[in-house]
C-alpha positions as a Markdown table, in Angstrom:
| # | Residue | x | y | z |
|---|---|---|---|---|
| 1 | Met | -46.3 | 3.1 | -19.1 |
| 2 | Lys | -45.2 | 0.1 | -16.9 |
| 3 | His | -42.6 | -0.9 | -19.5 |
| 4 | Ile | -41.1 | 2.6 | -19.6 |
| 5 | Leu | -40.9 | 2.7 | -15.8 |
| 6 | Leu | -39.4 | -0.8 | -15.6 |
| 7 | Ala | -36.8 | 0.2 | -18.3 |
| 8 | Leu | -35.9 | 3.3 | -16.4 |
| 9 | Ile | -35.5 | 1.4 | -13.1 |
| 10 | Leu | -33.3 | -1.3 | -14.8 |
| 11 | Leu | -31.2 | 1.4 | -16.5 |
| 12 | Phe | -30.7 | 3.2 | -13.2 |
| 13 | Phe | -29.5 | 0.1 | -11.4 |
| 14 | Ser | -27.3 | -1.2 | -14.2 |
| 15 | Asn | -25.7 | 2.2 | -14.5 |
| 16 | Asn | -25.2 | 2.4 | -10.7 |
| 17 | Thr | -23.3 | -0.9 | -10.6 |
| 18 | Leu | -20.9 | 0.3 | -13.3 |
| 19 | Tyr | -19.7 | 3.1 | -11.1 |
| 20 | Ser | -19.3 | 0.9 | -8.0 |
| 21 | Gln | -17.0 | -1.8 | -9.4 |
| 22 | Asn | -14.3 | -2.9 | -7.1 |
| 23 | Lys | -11.1 | -4.8 | -7.3 |
| 24 | Thr | -9.6 | -7.1 | -4.7 |
| 25 | Ile | -6.0 | -6.6 | -3.6 |
| 26 | Lys | -4.3 | -9.3 | -1.5 |
| 27 | Gly | -0.9 | -9.3 | 0.1 |
| 28 | Arg | 1.4 | -9.3 | 3.1 |
| 29 | Val | 3.2 | -6.6 | 5.0 |
| 30 | Ile | 6.5 | -7.2 | 6.9 |
| 31 | Ala | 9.2 | -5.0 | 8.5 |
| 32 | Glu | 12.7 | -4.6 | 7.0 |
| 33 | Asp | 14.0 | -7.3 | 9.4 |
| 34 | Phe | 11.3 | -9.8 | 8.2 |
| 35 | Asp | 9.1 | -9.3 | 11.2 |
| 36 | Val | 5.4 | -9.9 | 10.5 |
| 37 | Leu | 3.3 | -6.8 | 11.1 |
| 38 | Gln | -0.1 | -7.2 | 12.6 |
| 39 | Gly | -2.7 | -4.4 | 12.5 |
| 40 | Val | -1.2 | -2.2 | 9.8 |
| 41 | Ala | -3.8 | 0.2 | 8.6 |
| 42 | Ile | -4.4 | 0.4 | 4.9 |
| 43 | Asn | -5.9 | 3.7 | 3.6 |
| 44 | Ile | -7.1 | 5.1 | 0.3 |
| 45 | Asn | -7.2 | 8.9 | -0.3 |
| 46 | Asp | -5.0 | 9.3 | 2.8 |
| 47 | Thr | -8.0 | 9.1 | 5.1 |
| 48 | Ile | -10.4 | 6.3 | 4.3 |
| 49 | Glu | -9.3 | 3.1 | 6.0 |
| 50 | Val | -10.1 | 0.0 | 3.9 |
| 51 | Gly | -8.5 | -2.7 | 5.9 |
| 52 | Lys | -5.9 | -3.9 | 8.3 |
| 53 | Thr | -3.4 | -6.8 | 8.3 |
| 54 | Asp | -4.2 | -9.9 | 10.3 |
| 55 | Ile | -2.0 | -11.7 | 12.9 |
| 56 | Lys | 0.3 | -13.1 | 10.2 |
| 57 | Gly | 0.6 | -9.8 | 8.2 |
| 58 | Phe | -1.8 | -10.8 | 5.4 |
| 59 | Phe | -4.6 | -8.6 | 4.1 |
| 60 | Glu | -7.4 | -8.7 | 1.6 |
| 61 | Ile | -9.1 | -5.4 | 0.7 |
| 62 | Lys | -11.6 | -4.2 | -1.9 |
| 63 | Ile | -11.0 | -0.8 | -3.5 |
| 64 | Pro | -12.7 | 1.1 | -6.4 |
| 65 | Val | -11.2 | 0.2 | -9.8 |
| 66 | Ser | -10.3 | 3.9 | -10.3 |
| 67 | Glu | -8.2 | 4.0 | -7.1 |
| 68 | Asn | -4.5 | 3.2 | -7.5 |
| 69 | Lys | -2.9 | 4.8 | -4.4 |
| 70 | Leu | -2.6 | 3.0 | -1.1 |
| 71 | Thr | -1.0 | 4.2 | 2.1 |
| 72 | Phe | 0.1 | 1.8 | 4.9 |
| 73 | Asn | 0.5 | 3.1 | 8.4 |
| 74 | Phe | 1.8 | 1.5 | 11.6 |
| 75 | Leu | 3.1 | 3.0 | 14.8 |
| 76 | Gly | 6.9 | 3.0 | 14.9 |
| 77 | Leu | 7.2 | 2.5 | 11.2 |
| 78 | Glu | 7.5 | 5.1 | 8.3 |
| 79 | Ser | 4.2 | 5.3 | 6.4 |
| 80 | Ala | 4.5 | 3.7 | 2.9 |
| 81 | Thr | 2.6 | 5.1 | 0.0 |
| 82 | Ile | 2.4 | 3.0 | -3.2 |
| 83 | His | 0.9 | 3.5 | -6.6 |
| 84 | Leu | -0.6 | 0.3 | -8.1 |
| 85 | Thr | -0.1 | -0.6 | -11.8 |
| 86 | Glu | -3.0 | -1.7 | -13.9 |
| 87 | Ser | -2.5 | -5.5 | -13.4 |
| 88 | Cys | -1.4 | -5.3 | -9.8 |
| 89 | Asp | -3.6 | -7.4 | -7.5 |
| 90 | Ser | -1.0 | -8.8 | -5.1 |
| 91 | Val | 1.0 | -6.4 | -2.9 |
| 92 | Asp | 3.9 | -7.7 | -0.8 |
| 93 | Leu | 5.2 | -4.7 | 1.1 |
| 94 | Ile | 8.2 | -4.0 | 3.3 |
| 95 | Met | 7.9 | -1.2 | 5.8 |
| 96 | Met | 10.9 | 0.7 | 7.2 |
| 97 | Tyr | 11.3 | 1.4 | 10.9 |
| 98 | Asp | 10.9 | 5.0 | 11.9 |
| 99 | Val | 14.3 | 5.7 | 13.3 |
| 100 | Thr | 15.1 | 8.9 | 15.2 |
| 101 | Tyr | 18.3 | 10.5 | 14.1 |
| 102 | Asp | 19.3 | 12.8 | 17.0 |
| 103 | Phe | 21.7 | 15.7 | 16.7 |
| 104 | Ile | 22.3 | 15.4 | 13.0 |
| 105 | Pro | 21.0 | 17.5 | 10.1 |
| 106 | Leu | 18.0 | 16.4 | 8.2 |
| 107 | Lys | 20.0 | 16.1 | 5.0 |
| 108 | Arg | 22.3 | 13.5 | 6.7 |
| 109 | Ala | 19.2 | 11.7 | 8.2 |
| 110 | Asp | 17.7 | 11.5 | 4.7 |
| 111 | Lys | 21.0 | 10.1 | 3.3 |
| 112 | Lys | 20.9 | 7.3 | 6.0 |
| 113 | Arg | 17.2 | 6.6 | 5.3 |
| 114 | Lys | 17.8 | 6.5 | 1.5 |
| 115 | Lys | 20.6 | 3.9 | 2.1 |
| 116 | Arg | 18.1 | 1.7 | 4.0 |
| 117 | Tyr | 15.4 | 2.4 | 1.3 |
| 118 | Lys | 17.7 | 1.2 | -1.5 |
| 119 | Lys | 18.1 | -2.2 | 0.3 |
| 120 | Leu | 14.3 | -2.9 | 0.1 |
| 121 | Pro | 14.4 | -4.6 | -3.4 |
| 122 | Lys | 17.1 | -7.0 | -2.1 |
| 123 | Ile | 15.1 | -7.7 | 1.1 |
| 124 | His | 12.0 | -8.4 | -1.1 |
| 125 | Lys | 13.9 | -11.0 | -3.1 |
| 126 | Gln | 15.1 | -12.6 | 0.1 |
| 127 | Ala | 11.6 | -12.7 | 1.5 |
| 128 | Phe | 10.4 | -14.4 | -1.8 |
| 129 | Lys | 13.2 | -17.0 | -1.5 |
| 130 | Lys | 12.1 | -17.7 | 2.2 |
| 131 | Asp | 8.5 | -18.1 | 1.0 |
| 132 | Ile | 7.4 | -15.1 | 3.0 |
| 133 | Phe | 6.2 | -13.2 | -0.1 |
| 134 | Lys | 4.4 | -14.7 | -3.1 |
| 135 | Thr | 5.8 | -12.2 | -5.7 |
| 136 | Gln | 9.4 | -12.0 | -6.7 |
| 137 | Gln | 9.3 | -8.3 | -7.3 |
| 138 | Pro | 6.8 | -5.6 | -6.5 |
| 139 | Cys | 4.1 | -4.7 | -9.1 |
| 140 | Tyr | 3.7 | -1.2 | -7.7 |
| 141 | Asp | 5.7 | 2.1 | -7.7 |
| 142 | Arg | 7.0 | 3.5 | -4.5 |
| 143 | Lys | 8.9 | 6.7 | -4.1 |
| 144 | Phe | 11.3 | 7.8 | -1.4 |
| 145 | Lys | 10.0 | 10.7 | 0.8 |
| 146 | Leu | 12.5 | 13.2 | 2.0 |
| 147 | Leu | 12.4 | 14.6 | 5.5 |
| 148 | Tyr | 14.4 | 17.6 | 4.3 |
| 149 | Ser | 13.5 | 19.9 | 1.3 |
| 150 | Glu | 15.3 | 23.0 | 0.1 |
| 151 | Glu | 12.0 | 25.0 | 0.4 |
| 152 | Asp | 11.8 | 24.7 | 4.2 |
């Protein structure tokens, strides 16, 4: 009887650790003009904060292996949502300033934002050359979010 109880306890704890496996993600966050960003909140599931950047913009977080979506938030900057690839464990991210476009239609504001967004890969390479970033190109997917949609 003791052996069966011991086997059940071991099975329970070994099974429990399988579901709680985590992966470590390291990286750095800067603004589009190479300014280091301190205190950027990093969230999973859009609500659960898993970490913040330090005084030099670096971070190290542990997230569940099943999680592949991270959202970065900071006051005065547009939030950035990225989707990690399988082998991605180093995230170097550039956040765009949240600019107010007064007295122009949202379509035109989106056009201006998209123009800035398209410059991010070039800025990433420059940051790599300046030894700000450790990766030459991002290992994650990031999509542009429109302010304007035809459905509104």
